[in-house]
C-alpha positions as CSV (number, residue, x, y, z in Angstrom):
1,X,0.0,0.0,0.0
2,X,1.3,3.5,-0.8
3,X,1.8,5.6,2.3
4,X,0.7,9.2,2.4
5,X,4.4,10.3,2.5
6,X,5.3,8.1,-0.5
7,X,2.3,9.5,-2.4
8,X,3.4,13.1,-1.6
9,X,6.8,12.3,-3.1
10,X,5.5,11.0,-6.4
11,X,5.9,12.8,-9.7
12,X,2.9,14.6,-11.2
13,X,4.2,14.1,-14.7
14,X,3.0,10.5,-15.1
15,X,-0.6,11.0,-14.0
16,X,-2.2,12.6,-17.1
17,X,-1.3,14.4,-20.3
18,X,-2.3,17.7,-18.8
19,X,-1.7,19.3,-15.4
20,X,-4.5,22.0,-14.9
21,X,-3.1,25.3,-13.7
22,X,-5.7,26.6,-11.3
23,X,-6.2,30.1,-9.9
24,X,-8.6,30.0,-6.9
25,X,-10.1,33.2,-5.7
26,X,-12.7,31.7,-3.3
27,X,-11.7,28.7,-1.1
28,X,-15.3,27.5,-1.4
29,X,-14.7,26.7,-5.0
30,X,-11.6,24.6,-4.4
31,X,-13.2,21.2,-3.7
32,X,-15.9,21.2,-6.4
33,X,-13.4,22.5,-9.0
34,X,-10.9,19.8,-8.1
35,X,-13.5,17.1,-8.0
36,X,-14.6,18.0,-11.5
37,X,-11.0,17.8,-12.8
38,X,-10.3,14.5,-11.0
39,X,-13.5,12.9,-12.2
40,X,-12.5,13.8,-15.8
41,X,-9.2,12.1,-15.6
42,X,-6.9,15.0,-14.5
43,X,-5.8,14.1,-11.0
44,X,-2.7,16.4,-10.8
45,X,-4.0,19.9,-9.9
46,X,-1.6,22.8,-9.7
47,X,-3.0,25.6,-7.5
48,X,-1.0,28.8,-8.1
49,X,0.0,30.9,-5.1
50,X,-1.3,34.0,-6.7
51,X,-4.3,34.6,-4.5
52,X,-4.9,34.8,-0.7
53,X,-7.2,31.7,-1.1
54,X,-4.5,29.5,-2.6
55,X,-3.1,27.9,0.5
56,X,-6.6,27.3,1.9
57,X,-7.6,25.7,-1.4
58,X,-4.6,23.4,-1.3
59,X,-5.5,22.3,2.2
60,X,-9.1,21.7,1.4
61,X,-8.3,19.7,-1.8
62,X,-5.7,17.6,0.0
63,X,-8.1,16.8,2.8
64,X,-11.4,16.4,0.9
65,X,-10.8,15.3,-2.7
66,X,-10.2,11.6,-3.2
67,X,-7.7,10.9,-5.9
68,X,-6.4,14.4,-6.2
69,X,-2.6,15.0,-6.4
70,X,-2.6,18.7,-5.5
71,X,0.4,20.9,-6.1
72,X,1.4,24.5,-5.5
73,X,2.5,26.6,-8.5
74,X,4.2,29.9,-8.8
75,X,6.4,29.1,-5.8
76,X,8.8,32.0,-5.6
77,X,10.4,31.8,-2.1
78,X,11.4,29.3,0.6
79,X,8.6,30.5,2.8
80,X,6.0,29.7,0.1
81,X,7.6,26.3,-0.4
82,X,7.3,25.5,3.3
83,X,3.8,26.9,3.5
84,X,2.6,24.8,0.6
85,X,4.1,21.7,2.0
86,X,2.5,22.4,5.4
87,X,-0.9,22.9,3.6
88,X,-0.7,19.4,2.2
89,X,0.7,19.9,-1.3
90,X,2.0,16.8,-3.1
91,X,4.3,18.7,-5.4
92,X,5.7,22.2,-6.0
93,X,6.2,24.1,-9.3
94,X,8.3,27.2,-9.9
95,X,8.6,29.6,-12.9
96,X,12.3,29.7,-12.5
97,X,14.9,28.5,-10.0
98,X,17.7,30.0,-7.9
99,X,20.1,28.2,-5.6
100,X,18.2,29.4,-2.5
101,X,14.8,28.3,-3.9
102,X,16.2,25.0,-5.1
103,X,17.5,24.2,-1.6
104,X,14.1,25.0,-0.1
105,X,12.2,22.9,-2.6
106,X,14.5,19.9,-1.9
107,X,14.2,20.4,1.9
108,X,10.4,19.9,1.7
109,X,10.9,16.3,0.6
110,X,8.2,16.8,-2.1
111,X,8.4,16.2,-5.8
112,X,9.1,19.5,-7.5
113,X,9.3,21.0,-11.1
114,X,11.7,23.9,-11.2
115,X,11.2,26.2,-14.1
116,X,13.7,26.5,-17.0
117,X,13.8,28.5,-20.2
118,X,17.3,28.1,-21.5
119,X,19.8,25.3,-22.1
120,X,22.1,26.6,-19.4
121,X,19.3,26.5,-16.8
122,X,18.5,22.9,-17.9
123,X,22.1,21.8,-17.6
124,X,22.6,23.5,-14.2
125,X,19.6,21.7,-12.7
126,X,20.7,18.5,-14.4
127,X,24.0,18.8,-12.6
128,X,22.0,19.0,-9.3
129,X,20.3,15.7,-10.1
130,X,17.0,17.1,-11.5
131,X,15.5,15.2,-14.4
132,X,12.0,16.6,-14.5
133,X,11.5,20.3,-15.2
134,X,8.9,22.9,-16.1
135,X,9.5,24.7,-19.4
136,X,8.2,28.2,-19.0
137,X,7.0,30.4,-20.6
138,X,6.7,27.6,-23.2
139,X,5.3,29.4,-26.3
140,X,7.3,32.6,-25.7
141,X,10.5,30.7,-25.0
142,X,10.5,28.8,-28.3
143,X,7.6,26.4,-28.2
144,X,7.6,22.7,-29.3
145,X,10.4,23.3,-31.8
146,X,12.7,24.4,-28.9
147,X,12.0,21.3,-26.9
148,X,12.4,19.1,-29.9
149,X,15.9,20.5,-30.4
150,X,16.8,19.7,-26.7
151,X,15.7,16.0,-27.0
152,X,19.0,14.9,-28.6
153,X,21.6,16.6,-26.4
154,X,19.7,16.0,-23.1
155,X,17.6,13.0,-23.7
156,X,17.3,12.1,-20.0
157,X,15.4,15.3,-19.0
158,X,11.6,15.3,-19.2
159,X,9.6,18.5,-19.4
160,X,6.2,19.9,-18.5
161,X,5.8,22.9,-20.9
162,X,3.5,25.6,-19.5
163,X,2.6,29.0,-20.8
164,X,0.4,29.8,-23.8
165,X,-0.6,26.2,-24.2
166,X,-3.9,25.5,-26.1
167,X,-5.4,22.1,-26.9
168,X,-4.0,22.4,-30.5
169,X,-0.6,23.3,-29.3
170,X,-0.6,20.7,-26.6
171,X,-0.7,17.9,-29.2
172,X,2.5,19.1,-30.8
173,X,4.3,19.1,-27.4
174,X,2.9,15.7,-26.4
175,X,4.3,14.1,-29.6
176,X,7.8,14.9,-28.4
177,X,9.8,12.2,-26.6
178,X,11.0,14.6,-23.8
179,X,7.6,15.9,-22.9
180,X,5.7,14.0,-20.3
181,X,2.7,16.3,-20.0
182,X,1.7,19.9,-20.5
183,X,0.4,22.5,-18.1
184,X,-2.6,24.7,-19.0
185,X,-5.8,26.4,-17.9
186,X,-8.0,26.2,-21.0
187,X,-10.3,23.7,-19.3
188,X,-11.0,26.4,-16.7
189,X,-12.5,29.3,-18.5
190,X,-13.0,32.3,-16.2
191,X,-16.7,32.6,-16.9
192,X,-17.3,28.9,-16.2
193,X,-15.4,29.1,-12.9
194,X,-17.2,32.4,-11.9
195,X,-20.5,30.8,-12.6
196,X,-19.5,27.6,-10.8
197,X,-20.4,25.7,-14.0
198,X,-18.5,22.5,-12.9
199,X,-20.3,20.4,-15.6
200,X,-18.6,22.6,-18.3
201,X,-15.3,22.4,-16.6
202,X,-15.7,18.6,-16.3
203,X,-16.5,18.3,-20.1
204,X,-13.5,20.4,-21.1
205,X,-11.2,18.5,-18.7
206,X,-12.4,15.2,-20.1
207,X,-11.3,16.3,-23.6
208,X,-7.9,17.4,-22.2
209,X,-7.5,14.0,-20.5
210,X,-7.9,12.3,-23.9
211,X,-5.2,14.3,-25.7
212,X,-2.7,11.5,-25.3
213,X,-5.2,9.1,-26.9
214,X,-5.3,11.3,-29.9
215,X,-1.6,10.8,-30.6
216,X,-1.0,8.2,-33.3
217,X,2.5,6.9,-33.9
218,X,4.1,9.7,-31.9
219,X,2.5,12.4,-34.1
220,X,-0.7,14.4,-33.6
221,X,-3.8,12.6,-34.8
């Protein structure tokens, strides 16, 4: 049986083709929103630390949503890393990474995806033993063509590209051998979340969960 500590250390990259990037303004929305995503086949849920409700949302999801693998995104400081871990996060995601932040992420004992945008950043983290990274901002930093070029020189690094990803663009990323999943928020339209239209969220999330199924022979179907 997997213990809670073991589950908190697991990688979010292998759970689904898409990691929803969630902004929660009202803690009351956290549980129904996460349940809609999990029910649709997207168990890894990244709650960004951009609102006052974020930590409370992580705590509620971790405690109340069966099957959720909740993470904290936009982690910018050691204090945020610790607070997210204390709230029950399973994994941490950063837009970039400094030495100080890397040490704090490692000290939590959780899985983490440090952000990279250049080859030098990838190689630096690789020297520190990291093999799973966020590629951000994906579209602005070179898109799928950039990651395709990295697959040959650093084949042992896997990425979760995030930033400007759409369902159409996601297929191009998921066809790459060094992309495990993508991060995105298109299944969470602002108007649907504001209206608490969880049925719409669930339908969009279900389509996102099927993106890997639409890959045929390693190329977009």
